[in-house]
Backbone as a chain_set.jsonl record, in Angstrom:
{"seq": "MKITPSDLQHQSFNVKFRGYDREEVRAFLNFVSEEYEMLVSEGTRSREETVRLREKLSDLEERERILKDTLLSAQRMADDLKETAKKEAALIVKEAELRADAVIEQAQHRLRKLQEEAAEVRLLRTTLEEKLQLYINNLQKMLDMHQEEDSSQDRLSLFSRLQRREKS", "coords": {"N": [[-36.776, -35.777, 56.633], [-32.905, -35.089, 57.017], [-30.417, -36.864, 57.21], [-27.644, -37.524, 58.986], [-23.988, -38.277, 59.107], [-23.215, -38.111, 61.696], [-25.773, -38.361, 63.573], [-26.093, -40.993, 62.713], [-24.081, -42.451, 64.125], [-24.757, -41.752, 66.887], [-27.186, -42.789, 67.267], [-29.685, -44.346, 68.798], [-31.025, -47.476, 70.004], [-33.772, -49.056, 71.229], [-33.898, -51.458, 73.971], [-35.023, -54.567, 74.274], [-36.095, -57.913, 75.442], [-34.804, -59.928, 73.683], [-32.937, -58.103, 72.734], [-32.598, -55.577, 70.613], [-35.359, -53.691, 69.072], [-36.523, -55.155, 66.504], [-38.374, -54.338, 64.609], [-38.051, -51.447, 64.626], [-35.056, -51.18, 64.481], [-35.304, -52.217, 61.728], [-36.61, -50.3, 60.376], [-35.298, -48.049, 60.537], [-32.99, -48.87, 59.264], [-33.858, -49.297, 56.854], [-34.659, -46.338, 56.227], [-32.227, -45.28, 56.555], [-30.997, -46.406, 54.564], [-32.393, -45.957, 52.168], [-31.814, -43.069, 52.242], [-28.676, -43.179, 52.184], [-29.314, -43.881, 49.419], [-30.237, -42.25, 47.677], [-28.366, -40.309, 48.322], [-26.254, -41.552, 47.074], [-26.554, -41.543, 44.329], [-27.133, -38.44, 44.151], [-24.662, -37.985, 44.438], [-23.555, -39.37, 42.092], [-24.886, -38.296, 40.027], [-23.74, -35.79, 40.475], [-21.208, -36.181, 40.08], [-21.366, -36.923, 37.243], [-22.57, -34.254, 36.525], [-20.209, -33.122, 36.929], [-18.257, -34.221, 35.487], [-19.084, -33.469, 33.092], [-19.212, -30.694, 33.143], [-16.695, -29.996, 33.172], [-15.828, -30.913, 30.952], [-17.245, -29.496, 29.009], [-16.198, -27.126, 30.24], [-13.584, -27.635, 29.216], [-13.719, -27.884, 26.592], [-15.059, -25.139, 25.661], [-12.418, -23.643, 26.985], [-10.977, -24.824, 24.904], [-11.973, -23.663, 22.425], [-11.574, -20.833, 23.412], [-8.689, -20.887, 23.004], [-8.695, -21.341, 20.248], [-10.001, -19.408, 19.071], [-8.728, -17.121, 20.514], [-5.81, -18.034, 18.785], [-7.018, -17.564, 16.404], [-7.332, -15.054, 16.378], [-5.142, -13.937, 16.919], [-3.596, -14.416, 14.517], [-5.23, -13.374, 12.549], [-4.319, -10.388, 13.525], [-1.353, -10.438, 12.613], [-1.55, -11.442, 10.158], [-3.174, -9.056, 9.238], [-0.818, -6.825, 10.186], [0.74, -8.27, 8.443], [-0.075, -7.512, 6.185], [-0.101, -4.684, 6.021], [2.369, -4.139, 6.358], [3.076, -5.07, 4.054], [1.642, -3.479, 2.173], [2.68, -1.116, 2.596], [5.193, -1.377, 1.627], [4.659, -2.159, -0.87], [3.381, 0.818, -1.55], [5.819, 2.018, -1.302], [7.776, 1.074, -3.213], [6.075, 1.812, -5.511], [6.017, 4.62, -5.25], [8.539, 4.689, -5.673], [9.386, 4.027, -7.96], [7.875, 5.623, -9.884], [8.859, 8.123, -9.083], [11.6, 7.514, -10.353], [10.598, 7.222, -13.009], [9.665, 9.618, -13.288], [12.178, 11.033, -13.022], [13.07, 10.061, -15.483], [11.613, 11.273, -17.214], [11.942, 13.899, -16.422], [15.117, 13.944, -16.995], [14.832, 13.151, -20.019], [13.496, 15.598, -21.076], [15.404, 17.794, -20.193], [17.462, 16.878, -21.644], [16.157, 17.128, -24.554], [15.812, 19.801, -24.36], [18.444, 20.948, -23.846], [19.308, 19.956, -26.59], [17.438, 21.05, -28.645], [18.322, 23.867, -27.331], [20.809, 23.548, -28.484], [20.309, 23.86, -31.573], [18.774, 25.826, -31.645], [21.125, 27.715, -31.506], [22.308, 26.894, -33.393], [21.191, 27.375, -35.619], [20.927, 30.396, -35.516], [23.614, 31.302, -35.481], [23.667, 29.962, -38.628], [21.797, 31.784, -39.548], [23.305, 34.42, -38.429], [25.637, 34.167, -40.22], [24.363, 34.311, -42.769], [23.364, 36.4, -43.06], [25.209, 38.305, -42.951], [26.583, 36.754, -45.339], [24.782, 37.835, -47.034], [24.881, 40.054, -46.735], [27.378, 41.113, -47.561], [27.174, 40.195, -50.113], [24.871, 41.829, -51.227], [26.179, 44.267, -50.855], [28.641, 43.826, -52.707], [26.681, 43.68, -55.122], [25.516, 46.309, -55.277], [28.034, 47.308, -55.216], [28.327, 46.796, -58.251], [26.355, 47.663, -59.109], [26.431, 50.384, -58.917], [29.175, 50.753, -60.094], [28.595, 49.632, -62.741], [26.635, 51.953, -63.325], [28.594, 54.08, -63.312], [29.659, 53.36, -65.595], [27.613, 53.543, -67.528], [27.096, 56.02, -67.217], [29.642, 57.102, -67.991], [29.778, 56.244, -70.243], [27.605, 57.45, -71.61], [28.124, 59.924, -71.34], [30.585, 59.896, -73.157], [28.89, 59.302, -75.252], [27.562, 61.397, -75.499], [29.335, 63.155, -75.709], [30.426, 62.273, -78.012], [28.579, 62.992, -80.107], [28.12, 65.363, -79.655], [30.532, 66.111, -80.809], [30.642, 65.202, -83.187], [28.576, 66.661, -84.196], [29.501, 69.273, -84.082], [31.326, 69.182, -86.294], [29.917, 68.685, -88.291]], "CA": [[-35.756, -35.141, 57.318], [-32.183, -35.81, 56.158], [-30.162, -38.079, 58.38], [-26.092, -36.84, 58.693], [-22.844, -38.763, 59.843], [-23.587, -37.828, 63.728], [-26.913, -39.156, 63.507], [-25.81, -42.404, 62.295], [-23.15, -42.729, 65.461], [-25.849, -41.356, 67.798], [-28.389, -43.437, 67.319], [-29.592, -45.634, 70.016], [-32.031, -48.28, 69.805], [-34.479, -49.955, 72.626], [-33.585, -52.529, 74.314], [-35.818, -55.524, 74.731], [-35.88, -58.781, 76.047], [-33.845, -60.411, 73.265], [-32.277, -57.36, 72.309], [-32.895, -54.102, 69.821], [-36.696, -53.608, 68.829], [-36.342, -55.512, 65.364], [-38.88, -53.42, 63.858], [-37.166, -49.951, 65.144], [-33.696, -51.258, 63.376], [-35.438, -52.366, 59.829], [-37.138, -49.186, 59.779], [-33.97, -47.021, 60.639], [-32.237, -49.116, 58.316], [-34.533, -48.468, 55.549], [-34.626, -45.114, 56.459], [-30.708, -45.202, 56.434], [-30.704, -47.263, 53.267], [-33.116, -44.948, 51.507], [-30.979, -41.748, 52.46], [-27.898, -43.376, 51.255], [-29.435, -43.939, 47.765], [-30.051, -40.818, 47.579], [-26.922, -39.53, 48.267], [-25.22, -42.05, 46.129], [-27.733, -40.951, 43.403], [-26.431, -37.349, 43.987], [-23.03, -38.084, 44.067], [-23.39, -40.021, 40.989], [-25.707, -37.206, 39.148], [-23.021, -34.659, 40.517], [-19.941, -36.421, 39.413], [-21.85, -37.065, 35.854], [-22.587, -33.132, 36.199], [-19.174, -32.419, 37.033], [-18.017, -34.391, 34.046], [-20.049, -32.661, 31.612], [-18.993, -29.465, 33.042], [-15.285, -30.377, 32.973], [-15.902, -31.182, 29.264], [-17.816, -28.009, 28.643], [-14.811, -26.197, 30.52], [-12.236, -27.936, 28.15], [-14.3, -27.17, 25.217], [-14.872, -23.728, 26.029], [-11.198, -23.339, 27.082], [-10.455, -25.061, 23.634], [-12.751, -22.445, 21.587], [-10.972, -19.756, 23.535], [-7.765, -21.285, 22.327], [-8.856, -21.0, 18.744], [-10.005, -18.029, 18.709], [-6.899, -16.458, 20.52], [-5.021, -18.155, 17.781], [-7.495, -16.9, 15.286], [-7.207, -13.359, 16.417], [-3.355, -13.471, 16.382], [-3.304, -14.964, 13.229], [-5.714, -12.141, 12.089], [-3.563, -9.533, 13.713], [-0.319, -11.02, 12.26], [-2.017, -11.089, 8.65], [-3.289, -7.469, 9.171], [0.219, -6.116, 10.276], [1.945, -8.426, 7.132], [-0.777, -6.761, 4.892], [0.245, -3.187, 6.557], [3.936, -4.053, 6.046], [3.237, -5.464, 2.153], [1.148, -2.157, 1.616], [3.742, 0.146, 2.929], [6.471, -1.661, 0.735], [4.179, -1.622, -2.389], [3.637, 2.155, -1.78], [7.327, 3.003, -1.617], [8.316, 0.899, -4.824], [5.229, 2.428, -6.326], [6.483, 5.836, -4.957], [10.049, 4.548, -6.126], [9.143, 3.659, -9.484], [7.155, 7.169, -9.839], [10.22, 8.829, -8.81], [12.484, 6.669, -11.348], [10.097, 7.781, -14.081], [9.844, 11.526, -13.59], [13.478, 11.469, -13.272], [13.726, 9.637, -16.707], [11.078, 12.042, -17.895], [12.857, 14.959, -16.337], [16.165, 13.919, -18.126], [14.496, 13.429, -21.246], [13.117, 16.802, -21.16], [16.323, 18.24, -20.314], [18.359, 16.441, -22.872], [15.706, 17.799, -25.736], [16.057, 21.326, -24.194], [19.819, 21.047, -24.556], [19.287, 19.918, -28.32], [16.608, 22.566, -29.085], [19.367, 25.196, -27.452], [21.944, 23.756, -29.565], [19.524, 23.83, -32.38], [18.816, 27.3, -31.786], [22.239, 27.905, -31.156], [23.02, 26.839, -34.963], [20.037, 28.593, -36.232], [21.412, 31.874, -34.826], [24.933, 30.937, -36.083], [23.436, 30.23, -39.595], [21.173, 33.283, -39.684], [24.205, 35.724, -38.718], [26.332, 34.114, -41.43], [23.592, 34.169, -44.002], [22.981, 37.666, -42.715], [27.078, 38.372, -43.501], [26.562, 36.761, -46.833], [24.043, 38.281, -47.621], [24.945, 41.879, -46.624], [28.395, 41.004, -48.741], [26.528, 40.024, -51.772], [24.291, 43.183, -51.518], [27.369, 45.361, -51.096], [28.696, 43.46, -54.068], [25.629, 43.941, -56.169], [25.748, 47.883, -54.966], [29.158, 48.145, -56.203], [28.686, 46.396, -59.242], [25.299, 48.601, -60.083], [27.507, 51.827, -58.789], [30.17, 50.724, -61.61], [27.487, 49.96, -64.007], [26.19, 53.437, -63.866], [29.387, 55.013, -63.827], [30.024, 53.311, -66.89], [26.284, 54.004, -68.241], [27.164, 57.553, -66.885], [30.638, 57.399, -68.623], [29.257, 56.083, -71.953], [26.376, 58.428, -71.713], [29.027, 61.27, -71.708], [31.194, 59.591, -74.422], [28.075, 58.854, -76.615], [27.21, 62.646, -75.723], [30.763, 64.047, -76.286], [30.833, 61.599, -79.896], [27.512, 63.431, -80.621], [28.934, 66.744, -79.819], [32.045, 66.429, -81.728], [30.199, 65.175, -84.699], [27.683, 67.955, -84.877], [30.52, 69.997, -84.782], [32.017, 68.439, -87.459], [28.883, 68.485, -89.743]], "C": [[-34.38, -36.073, 57.37], [-31.217, -36.302, 57.441], [-28.361, -37.443, 58.07], [-25.065, -38.164, 59.756], [-23.304, -39.072, 61.363], [-24.811, -38.563, 64.084], [-26.952, -40.311, 63.546], [-24.927, -43.135, 63.743], [-23.8, -42.743, 66.83], [-26.924, -42.201, 67.968], [-29.143, -44.557, 67.949], [-31.3, -46.307, 69.866], [-32.656, -48.829, 71.172], [-34.292, -51.211, 72.908], [-34.854, -53.437, 74.841], [-35.41, -56.953, 75.043], [-34.832, -59.5, 74.922], [-33.212, -59.35, 72.406], [-32.83, -56.063, 71.532], [-34.265, -54.604, 69.279], [-36.244, -53.929, 66.877], [-36.907, -54.611, 64.376], [-38.398, -51.948, 63.699], [-36.146, -50.197, 64.444], [-34.382, -51.327, 61.835], [-36.252, -51.219, 59.796], [-36.2, -48.008, 59.499], [-33.215, -47.71, 59.39], [-32.681, -49.096, 56.845], [-34.658, -47.041, 55.154], [-32.97, -44.415, 55.689], [-30.548, -45.287, 54.858], [-30.87, -46.434, 51.83], [-32.184, -43.576, 51.277], [-29.737, -41.822, 51.617], [-28.005, -43.4, 49.754], [-29.718, -42.812, 47.2], [-29.058, -39.99, 47.416], [-25.739, -40.093, 47.409], [-25.644, -41.822, 45.0], [-27.366, -39.655, 43.355], [-25.248, -37.103, 43.679], [-23.372, -38.219, 42.193], [-23.999, -38.935, 39.934], [-24.527, -35.963, 39.396], [-21.764, -35.013, 39.997], [-20.428, -36.245, 37.633], [-21.828, -35.27, 35.425], [-20.961, -32.528, 36.001], [-18.328, -32.917, 35.73], [-18.191, -33.818, 32.984], [-19.563, -31.024, 32.101], [-17.807, -29.24, 32.229], [-14.924, -29.928, 31.116], [-16.409, -30.167, 28.476], [-16.575, -26.905, 29.04], [-14.081, -26.361, 29.341], [-12.797, -27.804, 26.852], [-14.382, -26.058, 25.193], [-13.41, -22.917, 25.947], [-10.586, -23.672, 25.252], [-10.89, -23.77, 22.499], [-11.655, -21.213, 21.769], [-9.691, -19.583, 22.88], [-7.63, -20.799, 20.806], [-8.854, -19.802, 18.603], [-9.06, -17.476, 19.225], [-5.862, -16.445, 19.213], [-5.538, -17.551, 16.602], [-7.323, -15.45, 15.523], [-5.537, -13.482, 16.468], [-3.281, -13.745, 15.358], [-4.024, -13.594, 12.339], [-5.123, -10.969, 11.789], [-2.374, -10.03, 13.033], [-0.73, -10.785, 10.669], [-2.184, -9.623, 8.532], [-2.053, -6.373, 9.257], [1.11, -6.646, 9.021], [1.442, -7.469, 6.269], [-0.156, -5.336, 4.953], [1.151, -3.115, 5.7], [3.988, -4.616, 4.088], [2.964, -4.106, 1.732], [2.156, -1.082, 1.58], [5.334, -0.085, 2.036], [5.978, -1.428, -0.943], [4.03, -0.271, -2.4], [4.955, 2.753, -1.968], [8.045, 2.17, -2.771], [7.171, 1.929, -5.453], [5.898, 4.107, -6.381], [7.951, 6.297, -5.918], [10.345, 4.556, -7.366], [8.588, 4.805, -10.283], [8.344, 7.848, -10.222], [11.119, 8.227, -9.973], [11.71, 7.038, -12.868], [10.046, 9.017, -14.101], [11.035, 11.736, -14.241], [14.014, 11.027, -14.887], [12.796, 11.13, -17.214], [11.906, 13.406, -18.211], [14.491, 15.078, -17.507], [15.864, 13.875, -19.36], [14.129, 14.601, -21.799], [14.368, 17.578, -21.367], [17.712, 18.174, -21.216], [17.507, 16.998, -24.48], [15.783, 19.063, -25.404], [17.788, 21.639, -24.779], [20.117, 21.259, -26.041], [18.984, 20.727, -28.705], [17.759, 23.719, -28.613], [20.313, 24.877, -28.552], [21.582, 23.896, -31.161], [19.307, 25.109, -33.015], [20.025, 28.305, -31.95], [23.093, 27.985, -32.605], [22.502, 27.612, -35.922], [20.653, 29.911, -36.417], [22.861, 31.89, -35.86], [24.957, 31.124, -38.057], [23.067, 31.337, -40.248], [22.268, 34.546, -39.937], [25.508, 35.356, -39.738], [25.907, 34.248, -42.574], [23.475, 35.961, -44.194], [24.514, 38.596, -43.71], [27.327, 38.15, -44.943], [26.116, 37.487, -47.852], [24.093, 39.787, -47.769], [26.398, 41.926, -47.883], [27.906, 40.945, -50.138], [25.625, 41.56, -52.055], [25.236, 44.389, -51.646], [28.104, 45.319, -52.483], [28.251, 44.011, -55.03], [25.714, 45.443, -56.192], [26.939, 48.356, -55.684], [28.872, 48.295, -57.577], [27.223, 47.534, -60.003], [25.933, 49.891, -59.99], [28.496, 51.534, -60.096], [29.212, 50.71, -62.48], [26.925, 51.278, -64.671], [26.997, 54.462, -63.913], [29.686, 54.717, -65.247], [29.111, 53.464, -67.584], [26.93, 55.25, -68.548], [28.485, 57.876, -68.203], [30.248, 57.501, -70.08], [28.296, 57.009, -72.172], [27.332, 59.882, -72.088], [29.586, 60.968, -72.832], [30.249, 59.919, -75.691], [27.752, 60.782, -76.583], [28.146, 63.386, -76.255], [30.65, 63.566, -77.508], [29.654, 62.663, -80.368], [27.687, 64.923, -80.813], [29.907, 67.184, -81.238], [31.425, 66.515, -83.195], [28.977, 66.356, -84.974], [28.641, 68.947, -85.013], [31.552, 70.202, -85.909], [31.0, 68.761, -88.711], [28.474, 69.612, -89.668]], "O": [[-34.39, -37.278, 57.621], [-31.495, -35.979, 58.596], [-28.021, -36.99, 56.977], [-25.414, -38.727, 60.794], [-23.644, -40.121, 61.912], [-24.738, -39.414, 64.971], [-27.735, -40.882, 64.306], [-25.225, -44.228, 64.225], [-23.503, -43.526, 67.733], [-27.53, -42.175, 69.039], [-29.101, -45.683, 67.453], [-32.371, -45.728, 69.682], [-31.915, -48.998, 72.141], [-34.529, -52.079, 72.068], [-35.587, -53.023, 75.74], [-34.211, -57.169, 74.866], [-33.746, -59.662, 75.48], [-32.927, -59.715, 71.265], [-33.733, -55.525, 72.173], [-34.389, -55.804, 69.033], [-35.765, -53.059, 66.149], [-36.241, -54.134, 63.457], [-38.412, -51.395, 62.599], [-36.07, -49.404, 63.506], [-34.018, -50.588, 60.92], [-36.78, -51.236, 58.684], [-36.26, -47.219, 58.556], [-32.849, -46.941, 58.501], [-31.952, -48.909, 55.871], [-34.744, -46.63, 53.997], [-32.701, -43.581, 54.824], [-30.081, -44.424, 54.115], [-30.111, -46.259, 50.878], [-31.926, -43.159, 50.148], [-29.497, -41.06, 50.681], [-27.115, -43.062, 48.974], [-29.29, -42.544, 46.077], [-28.905, -39.125, 46.554], [-24.691, -39.53, 47.091], [-24.652, -41.954, 44.283], [-27.144, -39.425, 42.166], [-24.794, -36.273, 42.891], [-23.39, -37.327, 41.345], [-23.352, -38.839, 38.891], [-24.416, -35.162, 38.468], [-21.156, -34.114, 39.415], [-19.817, -35.471, 36.896], [-21.295, -34.872, 34.39], [-20.6, -31.709, 35.156], [-17.78, -32.087, 35.005], [-17.414, -33.723, 32.034], [-19.617, -30.174, 31.212], [-17.694, -28.653, 31.153], [-14.232, -29.152, 30.457], [-16.018, -29.987, 27.323], [-16.134, -26.046, 28.277], [-13.917, -25.455, 28.524], [-11.978, -27.557, 25.967], [-13.496, -25.637, 24.45], [-13.165, -21.952, 25.223], [-9.932, -22.879, 24.575], [-10.061, -23.098, 21.886], [-11.024, -20.686, 20.852], [-9.4, -18.544, 22.288], [-6.749, -20.099, 20.307], [-7.95, -19.121, 18.118], [-8.217, -17.171, 18.381], [-5.29, -15.477, 18.711], [-4.77, -17.04, 15.787], [-7.159, -14.742, 14.529], [-4.925, -12.753, 15.687], [-2.464, -12.936, 14.916], [-3.343, -12.92, 11.566], [-5.096, -10.406, 10.694], [-3.094, -9.886, 12.044], [-0.147, -9.901, 10.041], [-1.43, -8.971, 7.808], [-2.097, -5.304, 8.649], [1.983, -5.936, 8.522], [2.161, -6.685, 5.651], [0.287, -4.858, 3.908], [1.151, -2.467, 4.653], [4.858, -4.45, 3.233], [3.783, -3.498, 1.043], [2.371, -0.319, 0.639], [6.254, 0.716, 1.868], [6.546, -0.846, -1.867], [4.594, 0.181, -3.397], [5.19, 3.761, -2.634], [9.011, 2.747, -3.27], [7.642, 2.968, -5.915], [6.197, 4.664, -7.437], [8.34, 7.316, -6.487], [11.381, 5.004, -7.856], [8.939, 4.855, -11.461], [8.751, 8.094, -11.358], [11.219, 9.187, -10.738], [12.45, 7.098, -13.85], [10.459, 9.57, -15.12], [11.243, 12.255, -15.338], [15.03, 11.471, -15.42], [13.49, 12.073, -17.593], [12.336, 13.903, -19.252], [14.809, 15.889, -18.377], [16.589, 14.573, -20.069], [14.375, 14.766, -22.993], [14.577, 18.052, -22.484], [18.616, 18.986, -21.418], [18.215, 17.239, -25.458], [15.846, 19.725, -26.439], [18.189, 22.292, -25.743], [20.762, 22.138, -26.613], [19.793, 21.491, -29.231], [18.122, 24.491, -29.5], [20.62, 25.695, -29.419], [22.505, 24.035, -31.963], [19.471, 25.497, -34.172], [19.935, 29.441, -32.416], [24.046, 28.697, -32.922], [23.045, 28.301, -36.784], [20.827, 30.391, -37.537], [22.929, 32.539, -36.904], [25.684, 31.861, -38.724], [23.644, 31.859, -41.202], [22.333, 35.327, -40.886], [26.32, 36.243, -40.003], [26.694, 34.329, -43.518], [23.503, 36.586, -45.255], [24.585, 39.232, -44.762], [27.975, 38.892, -45.682], [26.562, 37.767, -48.965], [23.558, 40.519, -48.602], [26.388, 42.65, -48.878], [28.285, 41.628, -51.089], [25.816, 42.247, -53.059], [25.06, 45.325, -52.426], [28.232, 46.277, -53.246], [28.905, 44.71, -55.804], [26.033, 45.886, -57.296], [27.038, 49.318, -56.445], [29.0, 49.355, -58.189], [27.204, 48.007, -61.139], [25.986, 50.548, -61.029], [28.399, 52.278, -61.072], [28.915, 51.763, -63.043], [26.782, 51.619, -65.845], [26.65, 55.564, -64.337], [29.939, 55.618, -66.046], [29.533, 53.603, -68.732], [27.278, 55.616, -69.671], [28.327, 58.673, -69.128], [30.34, 58.449, -70.86], [28.3, 57.373, -73.348], [27.122, 60.668, -73.012], [29.227, 61.686, -73.765], [30.549, 60.507, -76.73], [27.738, 61.384, -77.657], [27.927, 64.196, -77.156], [30.77, 64.447, -78.36], [30.101, 63.305, -81.318], [27.464, 65.562, -81.841], [29.955, 68.034, -82.127], [31.553, 67.386, -84.056], [28.682, 66.742, -86.105], [28.664, 69.545, -86.089], [32.305, 71.122, -86.231], [31.341, 69.03, -89.863], [27.665, 70.031, -90.496]]}, "num_chains": 1, "name": "protein.A"}
């Protein structure tokens, strides 16, 4: 049977010639003492359990805070890594574009140079063709003149022979 504060206040004792029954009072006090001792013990255990649970709660809250901080740090690191990767990718693209522009410019420069060289070769060819044609024409004229001379000499020679025959 559990005792309550109300039980303690309303407990009545039998009155005897010299007062209360001492054995009954002693038994009740022993009972109250045992109950009170149990309550004190339970209170102590409860306080100890409360302290332990508060410590555990504090530990769990600290772990939660650390976990949140860790997750936040991880998120920041991930964001930083993404940003760094984006910057590196942009830099790589920019460098590739610059290299491509340089290659294109070199190719265009080489093309212009080749076009200039081709124009020079065409001009040289035209000049050589003209000079060669002039040379051929001059040779043809010289050949024609020689043939005429040969022909004239042949005629003269023939004419001279004919005249000598006639004289002979």
